[in-house]
C-alpha positions in Angstrom: 0.0 0.0 0.0 1.1 3.6 -0.5 0.3 4.7 3.0 -2.6 6.9 1.7 -5.7 7.1 3.9 -9.1 6.4 2.3 -12.0 8.5 3.5 -15.7 8.6 2.5 -17.0 11.3 0.3 -19.6 11.9 3.1 -16.7 13.0 5.4 -15.5 15.7 3.0 -17.1 19.0 4.1 -18.8 21.0 1.4 -17.3 24.4 0.6 -19.1 27.4 2.1 -21.7 28.6 -0.4 -24.9 30.5 -0.2 -27.9 28.4 0.6 -30.1 28.1 -2.5 -33.4 27.6 -0.6 -35.5 30.1 1.5 -38.6 29.3 3.4 -41.3 31.7 4.7 -45.0 31.3 5.6 -46.0 31.3 1.9 -43.8 28.5 0.8 -40.3 27.5 -0.5 -38.2 29.7 -2.7 -35.5 28.0 -4.8 -32.8 30.5 -6.0 -32.1 28.9 -9.4 -32.6 31.7 -11.9 -30.1 34.5 -12.7 -31.2 38.0 -11.7 -32.8 37.0 -8.4 -35.8 35.2 -9.9 -36.9 32.1 -7.9 -38.8 28.9 -8.5 -41.7 29.0 -5.9 -43.5 26.1 -4.2 -46.6 26.9 -2.1 -46.2 25.7 1.5 -49.2 23.3 1.5 -47.8 21.5 -1.6 -44.6 20.5 0.2 -45.5 20.3 3.9 -44.6 16.6 4.6 -41.7 14.3 3.7 -43.8 12.3 1.2 -44.6 15.6 -0.7 -40.9 16.5 -0.5 -40.0 13.2 -2.2 -42.6 13.9 -4.9 -41.2 17.4 -5.5 -37.6 16.0 -5.7 -38.9 13.6 -8.4 -40.6 16.4 -10.3 -37.6 18.7 -10.0 -35.3 16.0 -11.3 -36.5 16.9 -14.8 -35.3 20.5 -14.5 -31.9 21.4 -16.1 -31.0 23.6 -13.2 -31.3 20.9 -10.4 -28.1 20.2 -8.6 -27.0 18.0 -5.7 -26.5 21.1 -3.7 -30.0 22.3 -4.3 -31.5 19.0 -3.3 -29.4 19.0 -0.1 -30.4 22.6 0.7 -34.1 21.8 0.0 -34.1 18.8 2.3 -32.1 20.5 5.1 -34.2 23.7 5.0 -37.5 21.9 5.2 -36.2 19.5 7.8 -35.1 22.4 10.0 -38.2 24.5 9.3 -40.8 21.7 9.8 -38.8 19.8 12.5 -39.2 16.5 10.7 -36.0 15.0 12.2 -34.7 13.7 8.9 -31.1 14.9 9.4 -29.1 12.3 11.3 -31.9 9.7 11.3 -30.8 6.1 11.0 -31.3 4.3 7.7 
């Protein structure tokens, strides 16, 4: 062996970047368009984990969807709605 240590990709921290998702009482705002325009999802259309999965499936067809946006969407909704998804056992 070369003496190099192997680590998981999950252990590599993401670089600091602005969060791409904002949540307010009206719904979820995805910052995906240049010039400050957002993709908006009404709150009642994404207010439980099953609806979130359906939205991720829908958004998967958008050319602007990224891994970072999916992570931000899940993290923001998990924190805002207190679902307890982050750190849950699989």
